[in-house]
N, C-alpha and C positions, 0 to 999 in steps of 0.2 A: 564787249560784252564778254569775249573772251578772256581780258584780265580778270573780272568780277569773276567769272568761272572757277581761274585759278588760284585764287583769293579763297573762294571759297572752300576747294580742296586742299589748301593752305593751313586755313584756320580749323576746320571740323574736322576730326579725328574720325576713321570709318565708319563706326556705330554712329554717331554725332554730328553728322553731314552739314554744314553752316551752307544758311542762304541769305545773301547781302539784299538786303529790300532799302537802303543809301547807302550810297558810295560814291563819296567824292574823299579825295585825301588830300585834298588841299588843307594849309593850316587853319586853324581857327572854324571848320566844319564837323560835323558828326557824321559818323558812317553808325549806320543800325543793323541788326541782322538777327538771325533764330536759328534754334540748331535744332533741329529735328531725331527726337531720342527714338529706340527700338522699338517703344510704346506707344509712338505717337508723337509724346511730349515737345513742348515746344519753349524749351528756356530762352528769354531774348539778353540780347545785350548790347552795349552801343560800345563807339571807342568814338573816344575827344580828339581831334589830329593836333596834336603839338608844335612837330617839328616835321619836314619832312626836307629829303635828301636825296632823291630821286638819285640812280640806286643803291645809295649806300646807306640809306638810315631810315629811319620809323619810328619817333616817338608819338605812343598817343598814352589818356585816359581812360582804361579800362575799366566799364562799369556793368550791370546786372538792369537790365530794365523789365517794368509792372508789362501786363499784356497790352498795354495802351500804346507801348514806347514809352513812356515816361523812366527818367534814374528809378528805379530801386533804394529809398533809402535804409529800407532793413539792410543792404546787399556790402561786403565795404567793397569801396573803390581802389582801385590798382592803377597802376603805370607800367608799362614797359616801353624797351628800345630795343630794334631791329637791326644789328647792324651789317653790314655785307663788305666785306675788302677781296679785293684780290690776294690770290695764294699763292702766285706764280705760275706757269705751266698749264696755261687756261682753266684753271680752276679757282672758283673762290670758295669764301668761310665765311659763315651765318653765324652770330651767338644775338642770344635773345636773356635781355634781363630784365626780371620781376621787382619792383618798388612795392611795398605793402604798406600802408597806413602803421600796423601794426602786429608783434608776433604773431597774437590773435589771430587776426585778420588771414596772415599769412598760413596758420595752420587751419581754420577752418575752408578756407580755399583748396588747401591740401585735401582734409575728409572728404570733401566734396567730388573729388576725382579731378583735379584742374592739373594737376603734376602728370598723372597719366593720363589724361586727352591730349593735352599737349606734345608732352611726349609723341604718341601715335599721331598725333595731327601734324610736326614737322617734320616727325618722319617720313612724311610722302614728299619731302620739297624735290629729292633725285628725281625720280619720275615725272613729278608736274614737270621739270626742269628738261628731263629727257625729251618727253613729248612735246616741247618747245623747241626744242632742237630740230624732232623729224620736224613739224608742223615747217617751219621755218626753212628747213634744207626743203621742203617738198614744194613750199614755192617759190623758191629759189629758182629749183629746173624747169617747172613751171613756166615761169616769165620766161626762163630762155629758151624754152618751145617753140 
């Protein structure tokens, strides 16, 4: 459950937090989520998991969903890859690459605020990882006591 909550904080920007309702990062599975906006709106989305190499790589098909959770065929479906590499000296580097079915689809999603939202969401990663490090250190100290 803790990992799911971290994923929610990483994926959802502060003003549109994510809630994952189906969370299975196995190849071939589907992850389902919704985001809750400041006005209470809850747009839904899904990831079809295409490739997983923990903790180095994740490739997903990313789409919008209707209120019942089925894919929204009126919206573009993209793909993204998250890659995490050792940057040396106890540091890591994370890159995200997005692919769109067309330039028009990319422009539509940018106009909807996807670029800004993703920047805000991913910008939280240092704080999330720092909290994880503090939790791990506290667990280690507790285990030694």
